[in-house]
C-alpha positions in Angstrom: 16.1 39.3 -10.0 17.4 40.4 -13.4 19.3 38.1 -15.6 21.0 38.6 -19.0 18.3 38.8 -21.7 15.3 39.0 -19.3 13.9 38.4 -15.9 14.8 35.4 -13.8 12.2 34.4 -11.3 13.2 32.9 -8.0 11.1 31.9 -5.0 11.7 30.4 -1.6 9.0 28.2 -0.2 9.0 26.7 3.3 8.5 22.9 3.3 7.1 22.1 6.8 9.1 19.3 8.5 11.6 19.2 5.6 13.3 22.6 5.0 13.0 25.3 2.3 12.7 25.0 -1.5 14.6 27.6 -3.4 13.2 27.5 -7.0 14.6 29.1 -10.2 12.3 29.5 -13.2 14.6 29.9 -16.1 13.7 32.0 -19.2 13.3 28.9 -21.3 10.6 27.5 -19.0 12.7 25.0 -17.1 12.5 25.0 -13.3 15.3 23.9 -11.1 15.3 23.9 -7.3 17.5 23.4 -4.3 15.9 22.0 -1.2 17.8 23.0 1.9 16.8 20.4 4.4 16.5 21.2 8.1 19.6 19.0 8.8 21.6 21.2 6.3 21.6 18.7 3.4 21.0 20.0 0.0 19.0 18.4 -2.8 19.1 19.5 -6.4 15.7 19.1 -8.0 14.7 19.3 -11.7 11.0 19.8 -12.7 9.2 18.8 -15.9 8.9 21.8 -18.2 5.6 20.5 -19.5 4.2 20.2 -16.0 5.9 22.5 -13.5 4.5 20.5 -10.5 6.1 17.2 -11.7 9.6 16.5 -10.4 11.7 14.7 -12.9 14.7 13.9 -10.7 16.5 14.9 -7.5 20.1 14.5 -6.4 20.9 14.5 -2.6 24.2 16.4 -2.1 26.5 16.4 0.9 27.7 19.8 2.0 31.0 19.2 0.2 29.3 18.2 -3.0 27.0 21.3 -2.7 30.0 23.5 -2.3 31.7 22.0 -5.4 28.5 22.5 -7.4 28.2 26.1 -6.1 31.8 26.7 -7.2 31.0 25.2 -10.7 28.1 27.6 -11.2 30.0 30.6 -9.9 28.3 31.1 -6.6 30.3 32.7 -3.8 30.7 30.3 -1.0 33.3 28.8 1.3 36.8 28.9 -0.2 37.2 25.1 0.0 36.6 22.9 -3.0 37.2 19.4 -4.3 40.3 19.7 -6.5 40.0 16.1 -7.8 37.9 13.0 -7.3 39.1 9.6 -8.6 37.0 6.5 -8.3 38.8 3.1 -8.6 37.7 -0.5 -8.9 36.4 -2.0 -5.8 34.5 1.1 -4.7 37.5 3.1 -3.5 37.6 6.8 -4.0 40.5 9.3 -3.7 39.5 12.9 -3.1 41.8 15.9 -3.0 40.3 19.0 -1.4 41.9 22.5 -1.5 41.6 24.6 1.7 41.2 28.2 0.6 42.3 31.3 2.5 38.7 32.1 3.6 37.9 28.6 4.7 36.7 28.2 8.3 39.0 25.2 8.6 42.2 27.3 8.4 44.0 27.2 11.7 41.9 24.3 13.0 43.2 20.8 13.7 42.2 17.7 11.8 40.9 16.1 15.0 37.4 14.7 14.7 37.4 14.4 10.9 37.9 10.6 10.7 35.0 8.2 9.9 34.8 4.4 9.5 35.6 3.5 5.9 37.8 6.5 5.0 40.8 8.4 6.2 43.0 11.4 5.5 46.1 9.9 4.1 48.2 13.0 3.4 48.2 16.8 3.3 50.0 18.4 0.4 51.5 21.7 1.6 53.2 23.0 -1.5 56.8 21.8 -1.4 56.0 19.3 1.4 53.7 16.3 1.6 52.8 15.3 5.1 51.9 11.6 5.0 49.5 10.2 7.6 48.9 13.5 9.3 47.9 13.3 13.0 44.8 14.8 14.4 46.8 17.8 15.9 47.9 19.0 12.4 46.3 22.4 11.8 45.1 23.3 8.3 46.6 26.1 6.4 45.3 28.1 3.4 46.5 26.3 0.3 46.7 22.8 1.9 45.4 20.0 -0.2 43.8 17.3 2.0 43.9 13.8 0.5 41.2 11.3 1.5 40.9 7.7 0.5 38.1 5.3 1.2 34.5 4.2 0.3 32.9 7.1 -1.7 30.2 7.8 0.9 32.7 7.7 3.8 35.3 9.8 1.9 32.7 12.5 1.3 31.8 12.4 5.0 35.4 13.0 5.9 35.5 15.9 3.4 32.3 17.3 5.0 34.1 17.2 8.4 37.2 18.9 7.0 35.3 21.6 5.3 
């Protein structure tokens, strides 16, 4: 794969019982990987430039977080992204997620997206805000789904919506 200013090396390595490691060796010697787990979780991994086999850190991402990260680095992906994330005292998070035109959620109902510890509290539909939307409400392109709850549970709802 060619990158600006030189060659960028990428490899994919099966990790039996875990998933697949997709590794990027940057021109400056740093190595960053994404482990795609068998259960579809993603883990961002950073390796020590002095010892390419030593993992410095890893961050386990939900599908929604992985989509946001992909959007930030410019990767093409689902047209759904976290428009805003606020964390408040007491461990309560408020997330706003934009449903894009190419999202697989368009035209589908919100049914089955609830989890213990978080809920969809509103859908912002441009000129109209739909408070406490029911499970029969179908998503439209441009909807902003508002979720409130514990951070882990709120991201779980976002995963179900996206």
